[in-house]
N, C-alpha and C positions, 0 to 999 in steps of 0.2 A: 519426470515431474508429476506430482499429484496435485490436482486443482482442489483447493479447500473452499467449500461453499461458505458464504458469509454467515449463514445461520448455524454453522457448526462451531462458531467462535462466540464466546461471551463478549459483551460490550467492552470490557476491560482488555481482553485479549486482542480484539480487533484494533482498539486504540493503540495498544503496544506495538503491534505489527506496523501500523500506519506511521506512528511516531518514529520507529526505527528506520523506516524507509525514507521519510522526509529529512531526517537528521544526517543521512549519509553525505559524505563529502562528494561534491560534484552534482548534487541535485540542483537543477537550474530552473528558476521561476521567473526569469527575465531580469530587467533592469530595476524593477521596483522591489523594495523590501516588503516581505509579508511575515506576519507573526506565525509562530509554530501552529497555533490553533487554526489560522486561516489556511495554511498549507495542508494540515490534516483534514480539514473539511473538504478541500478541493479533491484530495485523493479519495476520501470516502465517497464523494459524489461519483467519481469515476468508477469506483467499485460497484456502487449500487446501480449505476446506469449501464453496467456491463461493458464499459470501455477499458477496464482493468480487472485483473484477477489475482487472487492470492494463491501461490504455489508452494509446495513443500518438496524439497529434494531429499529423498531417503538416503542417498549415497553420502551427502555431506551433512544431513540433519539440519539444513537451513530452510528458513521460510523467506519468501520474497514476494514482491508485487511486480507484476509485469503488465505492460500496456498491451491491449489486444489491437492488433493492426487490422483494419477493415479492408 
């Protein structure tokens, strides 16, 4: 896995990665419904706060977001 720095992505590319992540089946945000924009903002906060990171898998050619366990 290769960690992708946030500043290596354009604003649109970052939004695309985040939207793809939050739209996946099985993403759980609790019992309350949240808008796509609210979910994206929450993930972007985690990325900017260093609680999550964007990774690229060169074997599969896929990009993902993973939570950093403290």
